[in-house]
FIMIDO-683082 format. One record per residue: x, y, z of N, C-alpha, C, O in turn; residue in three letters; chain. Coordinates in pm, whole numbers. Atoms other than C-alpha are relative to their C-alpha. Layout:
<recs>
<rec <X Y Z> <X Y Z> <X Y Z> <X Y Z> 'ALA' 'A'>;
...
</recs>
This chain:
<recs>
<rec <-27 -41 133> <8843 14031 15879> <50 -120 -79> <132 -199 -33> 'MET' 'A'>;
<rec <-35 112 87> <8876 13790 15590> <106 45 -98> <95 149 -162> 'THR' 'A'>;
<rec <-108 -30 92> <9194 13782 15389> <-22 -84 -126> <-38 -205 -116> 'TYR' 'A'>;
<rec <23 71 126> <9149 13689 15018> <123 16 -88> <166 127 -119> 'HIS' 'A'>;
<rec <-117 -2 87> <9444 13593 14804> <-36 -64 -133> <-83 -178 -137> 'SER' 'A'>;
<rec <28 52 133> <9402 13548 14430> <129 -57 -59> <208 16 -119> 'ASP' 'A'>;
<rec <-123 63 49> <9675 13298 14341> <-21 -74 -131> <76 -118 -192> 'THR' 'A'>;
<rec <24 69 127> <9509 13140 14039> <-4 103 -112> <-83 198 -108> 'SER' 'A'>;
<rec <-6 -92 113> <9594 13315 13716> <-9 -81 -128> <39 -194 -134> 'LYS' 'A'>;
<rec <12 65 130> <9513 13225 13358> <108 56 -91> <122 177 -109> 'THR' 'A'>;
<rec <-108 -40 90> <9806 13230 13121> <-30 -59 -137> <-50 -179 -150> 'VAL' 'A'>;
<rec <19 48 136> <9755 13207 12746> <133 8 -72> <209 103 -55> 'THR' 'A'>;
<rec <-129 7 70> <10044 13106 12526> <-7 51 -143> <96 74 -205> 'THR' 'A'>;
<rec <12 -52 135> <9905 13228 12195> <-9 -107 -107> <-14 -74 -225> 'GLY' 'A'>;
<rec <13 107 98> <9879 12889 12030> <-146 -35 -13> <-204 -99 75> 'PHE' 'A'>;
<rec <142 25 19> <9531 12871 11890> <-29 -35 -144> <61 -73 -219> 'GLY' 'A'>;
<rec <42 34 136> <9336 12816 11572> <64 93 -103> <89 53 -216> 'ALA' 'A'>;
<rec <-63 -95 93> <9490 13126 11416> <138 -45 -43> <175 -34 -160> 'GLY' 'A'>;
<rec <-134 47 34> <9839 12985 11434> <-6 -127 -85> <76 -146 -174> 'TRP' 'A'>;
<rec <18 121 80> <9717 12653 11297> <-34 36 -144> <20 -24 -237> 'PHE' 'A'>;
<rec <38 -43 135> <9555 12827 10999> <117 65 -73> <135 44 -193> 'MET' 'A'>;
<rec <-117 -63 62> <9867 13034 10935> <101 -105 -44> <158 -95 -152> 'ALA' 'A'>;
<rec <-92 109 36> <10081 12718 10937> <-51 -78 -119> <27 -116 -207> 'GLY' 'A'>;
<rec <59 72 113> <9841 12542 10701> <13 81 -128> <38 25 -235> 'ALA' 'A'>;
<rec <-15 -87 116> <9854 12841 10465> <144 -2 -52> <166 -6 -172> 'LEU' 'A'>;
<rec <-141 5 40> <10235 12837 10464> <31 -132 -70> <98 -133 -173> 'VAL' 'A'>;
<rec <-23 131 62> <10242 12463 10387> <-65 -6 -138> <-5 -60 -231> 'VAL' 'A'>;
<rec <69 -1 128> <9987 12511 10106> <75 84 -102> <86 43 -218> 'THR' 'A'>;
<rec <-75 -85 92> <10188 12794 9952> <130 -67 -45> <167 -58 -162> 'LEU' 'A'>;
<rec <-124 70 37> <10509 12591 9961> <-30 -114 -96> <41 -130 -196> 'ILE' 'A'>;
<rec <36 111 88> <10339 12287 9804> <-43 52 -137> <-6 -6 -239> 'ALA' 'A'>;
<rec <42 -59 127> <10176 12505 9537> <116 54 -80> <120 37 -202> 'GLY' 'A'>;
<rec <-119 -50 69> <10505 12673 9454> <84 -113 -57> <137 -101 -167> 'GLY' 'A'>;
<rec <-76 115 49> <10677 12337 9422> <-68 -61 -124> <-1 -92 -222> 'PHE' 'A'>;
<rec <71 57 114> <10405 12203 9190> <8 93 -122> <20 46 -235> 'LEU' 'A'>;
<rec <-13 -96 109> <10419 12522 8981> <140 -7 -61> <155 -2 -183> 'TYR' 'A'>;
<rec <-138 8 48> <10798 12496 8956> <22 -127 -82> <98 -126 -178> 'TYR' 'A'>;
<rec <-13 126 72> <10767 12134 8838> <-82 -2 -130> <-69 -96 -208> 'GLN' 'A'>;
<rec <80 -8 122> <10522 12241 8563> <-131 -75 6> <-188 -110 -97> 'GLY' 'A'>;
<rec <125 75 -16> <10219 12065 8704> <-119 75 -56> <-209 13 -114> 'TYR' 'A'>;
<rec <115 -78 42> <9980 12348 8620> <8 44 -146> <-90 97 -199> 'PHE' 'A'>;
<rec <-17 -44 138> <10117 12416 8270> <4 -116 -98> <45 -97 -212> 'THR' 'A'>;
<rec <-2 115 90> <10081 12067 8123> <-111 14 -104> <-215 74 -78> 'GLN' 'A'>;
<rec <101 -1 105> <9894 12024 7796> <-117 -87 41> <-102 -184 115> 'ASP' 'A'>;
<rec <119 76 -32> <9542 11896 7820> <-35 -94 -115> <-152 -114 -145> 'GLU' 'A'>;
<rec <19 94 109> <9588 11652 7533> <55 -135 42> <153 -145 115> 'GLU' 'A'>;
<rec <-45 136 -28> <9621 11278 7554> <26 -68 -133> <-56 -61 -224> 'ILE' 'A'>;
<rec <-35 73 121> <9794 11072 7290> <7 -148 34> <82 -190 122> 'SER' 'A'>;
<rec <2 144 -21> <9719 10701 7272> <39 -67 -131> <-19 -39 -236> 'ILE' 'A'>;
<rec <-43 74 118> <9898 10472 7029> <-33 -147 19> <-15 -203 127> 'GLU' 'A'>;
<rec <32 141 -2> <9784 10122 6943> <83 -68 -107> <61 -47 -227> 'LEU' 'A'>;
<rec <-87 71 93> <10050 9903 6784> <-38 -147 1> <-21 -217 100> 'ASN' 'A'>;
<rec <39 139 11> <9920 9571 6660> <111 -77 -72> <158 -33 -176> 'LEU' 'A'>;
<rec <-106 79 64> <10178 9302 6578> <-53 -77 -121> <-171 -112 -127> 'PRO' 'A'>;
<rec <27 84 119> <10189 9114 6243> <-116 51 -84> <-201 -29 -125> 'ASN' 'A'>;
<rec <107 -53 82> <9958 9346 6050> <26 -23 -149> <-64 -7 -231> 'MET' 'A'>;
<rec <-31 25 140> <10138 9262 5725> <-27 -145 -40> <-8 -180 -157> 'ASP' 'A'>;
<rec <30 140 29> <10038 8892 5746> <-132 -8 -75> <-233 48 -31> 'THR' 'A'>;
<rec <120 10 83> <9786 8804 5473> <-94 -110 50> <-216 -96 39> 'LYS' 'A'>;
<rec <81 115 -39> <9666 8471 5615> <27 -33 146> <142 -51 186> 'LYS' 'A'>;
<rec <-14 38 -140> <9601 8391 5978> <-61 -138 16> <-179 -159 -14> 'ILE' 'A'>;
<rec <51 137 -20> <9569 8023 6060> <-27 -22 148> <53 15 234> 'THR' 'A'>;
<rec <40 31 -136> <9388 7910 6369> <-11 -152 11> <-83 -216 -65> 'THR' 'A'>;
<rec <9 146 -10> <9440 7555 6484> <-137 -46 49> <-197 16 137> 'PRO' 'A'>;
<rec <127 60 -40> <9130 7341 6514> <28 -96 113> <120 -178 102> 'ILE' 'A'>;
<rec <-24 93 -110> <9105 7159 6845> <-10 -146 -45> <-109 -187 -105> 'PRO' 'A'>;
<rec <-4 142 35> <9199 6795 6795> <65 -25 -133> <94 -141 -165> 'GLY' 'A'>;
<rec <-64 17 131> <9352 6854 6450> <146 39 15> <175 148 62> 'ASN' 'A'>;
<rec <-142 -27 -20> <9733 6832 6444> <68 64 -119> <184 103 -107> 'THR' 'A'>;
<rec <-67 -60 115> <9802 6970 6094> <-28 149 -11> <12 211 -110> 'ASP' 'A'>;
<rec <14 -142 -18> <9694 7321 6198> <-69 74 -104> <-83 196 -93> 'GLY' 'A'>;
</recs>
């Protein structure tokens, strides 16, 4: 008579892709809440650009000629 002992058992711990996805969702929700709290999603969609040119009240602009010292 042959005696058979099954000593090998498979144990699963429950850490799989589902837990990874749940963790990623939690991190995404926290980051989204932080950005919402900071006002990232409620910013105006307008851009204002100012160009300030110096000496616009000067009537005459003199440019020195190369080699001429009296400008």
